[in-house]
SEZA-490947 format. One record per residue (C-alpha): residue number from 1; residue in one letter; x, y, z. Coordinates in Angstrom, 3 decimals. Example, Ala and Ser with C-alpha at 12.3 -4.5 7.8 and 13.67 -1.06 7.14 Angstrom:
! residues 2
i|aa|u|v|w
1|A|12.300|-4.500|7.800 .
2|S|13.670|-1.060|7.140 .
END
This chain:
! residues 73
i|aa|u|v|w
1|M|-48.702|-110.809|-147.390 .
2|T|-48.989|-114.495|-146.493 .
3|T|-49.395|-115.479|-150.135 .
4|R|-46.356|-113.418|-151.064 .
5|L|-44.303|-115.059|-148.316 .
6|M|-45.397|-118.528|-149.391 .
7|L|-44.574|-117.810|-153.032 .
8|S|-41.160|-116.435|-152.089 .
9|T|-40.424|-119.511|-150.008 .
10|L|-41.567|-121.815|-152.787 .
11|C|-39.376|-120.008|-155.316 .
12|C|-36.368|-120.312|-153.013 .
13|V|-36.961|-124.019|-152.493 .
14|V|-37.311|-124.647|-156.223 .
15|L|-34.190|-122.679|-157.049 .
16|L|-32.176|-124.286|-154.284 .
17|S|-33.163|-127.797|-155.311 .
18|C|-31.040|-127.396|-158.437 .
19|S|-27.723|-126.927|-156.636 .
20|G|-25.284|-128.692|-154.335 .
21|D|-25.009|-127.104|-150.898 .
22|K|-28.613|-126.333|-150.048 .
23|A|-28.040|-125.475|-146.381 .
24|K|-25.449|-122.882|-147.353 .
25|E|-27.671|-121.376|-150.005 .
26|L|-30.681|-121.268|-147.700 .
27|L|-28.559|-119.492|-145.107 .
28|E|-27.372|-116.950|-147.664 .
29|T|-30.984|-116.318|-148.692 .
30|A|-32.103|-115.963|-145.074 .
31|E|-29.309|-113.498|-144.379 .
32|F|-30.271|-111.516|-147.479 .
33|E|-33.906|-111.422|-146.385 .
34|E|-32.839|-110.270|-142.936 .
35|R|-30.742|-107.446|-144.422 .
36|Q|-33.779|-106.437|-146.485 .
37|Q|-35.839|-106.308|-143.248 .
38|N|-38.078|-109.131|-144.465 .
39|L|-37.899|-110.704|-141.037 .
40|P|-40.832|-113.139|-141.291 .
41|H|-39.299|-114.723|-144.386 .
42|A|-35.812|-114.729|-142.854 .
43|K|-37.146|-116.490|-139.755 .
44|Q|-38.951|-119.065|-141.889 .
45|L|-35.774|-119.809|-143.827 .
46|Y|-33.709|-120.085|-140.636 .
47|E|-36.315|-122.493|-139.245 .
48|D|-36.166|-124.520|-142.468 .
49|I|-32.383|-124.814|-142.161 .
50|V|-32.641|-126.042|-138.577 .
51|R|-35.372|-128.540|-139.509 .
52|L|-33.821|-129.866|-142.725 .
53|Y|-30.108|-129.749|-141.852 .
54|P|-29.977|-129.945|-138.025 .
55|S|-26.357|-131.077|-137.740 .
56|S|-24.902|-128.659|-140.286 .
57|P|-22.760|-125.629|-139.411 .
58|Q|-25.445|-123.515|-141.079 .
59|A|-28.040|-124.824|-138.609 .
60|E|-25.953|-123.533|-135.722 .
61|T|-25.795|-120.103|-137.355 .
62|A|-29.534|-120.253|-138.061 .
63|R|-30.289|-121.100|-134.412 .
64|T|-28.218|-118.129|-133.263 .
65|R|-29.946|-115.759|-135.696 .
66|L|-33.385|-117.062|-134.672 .
67|D|-32.569|-116.510|-130.995 .
68|L|-31.505|-112.931|-131.704 .
69|L|-34.481|-112.181|-133.945 .
70|N|-36.933|-113.626|-131.427 .
71|K|-35.432|-111.472|-128.639 .
72|A|-35.561|-108.268|-130.700 .
73|P|-38.311|-105.798|-129.824 .
END
């Protein structure tokens, strides 16, 4: 499971490095992962957005999603 998560994250990072608005694309990927119930990966991506793009609008959305996911049972 951990290896799969790491490989998924690596693939996302590689794919996103080829485009313009990385924060937006990371957010879209995190939201997709959340819809697919892959919550550990979604949380990791939200955390990446907050760490890499702290002043972006996407970081604010990511913080909100992280708060909600961390409060969920």
